[in-house]
N, C-alpha and C positions, 0 to 999 in steps of 0.2 A: 597674263594681264588680259582681262576680258575686252577692253576697248581697243586693243592693238590689232590692226588688220593682219599682221604677220603671225600673231599668236592664235588667231581664230580665222584662218583664211577660208575663202570660198572660191570655188572654180579654178583652183590651181591645177596645172598639168605637172604633177609630181613625177619626176623621173626616177628618183631614188630618195630614200630616207634612212638615216642611221641614228645612232644614239646622240650625235652632235649637231647634225644639220640635215637639211633637205635641199635637193636641187630641182628647180622647176624650169620648164621651157615657157618663156613669156610669149604670148600671142600678140605680136606687134607687126602689122602688115608692112610697115616701112623698114623694119629691122628684124628680118626672119632669123638671124643667128643670135638671138637674145636669150640668155640664161641667167638665172638668179640662184645664188647660194645663200640660204637663210638659216641662221642659228636657231636651234630648237628652243633653247632657253631665252627668256626675255632679258637680254643684256644690251646695253647701249654701245659699249666700246670693246675693242679687241683685247685691251689690257685686263678686262674682267674675266677672261678665260685663262686657264692654265697654259703654261708654255707648250705642253703636249697638244692640247686642243688647238692652240694657235697654229702649230706646225701642221696638224692634220688638215685644217681648213686651207692654209696656204698651198699645201700639196694638192688638195682637191681642185682649187682654183687653177693651179698650173696644169693639172691633167685635163681639165675641161678646155682650157686655152689651147693646149696641144691638139686635142681632138678637133676643135674648130679650125685651127690653123691648117692642119693636115687635110681636112675634108672640105673646107669652104674657101680656102685661099684668099682671105680678106686682106685688105691693105694694112689693117691694124686690128687688134682685139683690145677694146677698152675695158678696164676694170674700174668700177666706181664703188666706193664705200662712203656714202654720205650720211644718211640717217637724220637729216634735218627735219624732213616732213614726217618720217616714221622712225622714231628712235628705238629701233630694234635692229640688232646687228645683222646686216645682209650686204651682199655684193651683187653688182650688175656686171655681167660679162657680155659684151656686145661686139659682134663681128661688124667691122666698119669698112666701107668702100668709098672710093673717091666720088662715086656717083650717087651715094645715099642722100637722103633728104636734107641733112644738116651738115654734112662733112665740109670742112674739118672741125666744125664746132661740135659741142656735145649734142646728144640726141634730144635733150630737153630745150635746145635753142630753137630759134625760128627756122622754118624750112626754107631752103634755098632753091630746091628743085623737086621734081617728082621722078623717081626712078622708074624706068620702063617696067610695065607690069609683067612682061615675059621674063625679064631678068629677076624680078622679085619672086616669081613663081619657081624659077629654077633654084634660087637661093633657099626658098622654103623647103624644097625637096632635100637639099643638102643639109639644112638645119635639122630636118626630121631624121635624116640618117645619123647625124651627130647625136641627137636625142636617143636614138636606139643604141648607139655605142655607149653612151653614158649609162643607160639602163643595164645593158649587157655586162658592163664592167663594175657594177655596183659593189661587188665584193672587194674591189681594190680601193674603195673609198672608205 
């Protein structure tokens, strides 16, 4: 679909792409451990995929979550599959910490605080390490 920003992306940091989806690292200064899994085909709902494709995507989400948990030690990893603004099947995986800008609310909520810049810089290094691990394990996805 030509007017879909996920069908015709620009400026994405693509970590891996296969026949079913791509994984990108989102550049968000407040949330350095932010990744997105995006279906290659323009579909709106998970139920539009075959059961095999559904399981592959859930497996990929779980693998990314594990990489983030093991290397960034967040308080929680949020998964969000909304699609209200962009009706193209995709997931947000976001490392969350008690001191992040909107915790415990969603990252799209009002900011409650500003996380220390040194803390954010350290988390960005960890997120980049996670991104490298995702790239290096692309064959497993």
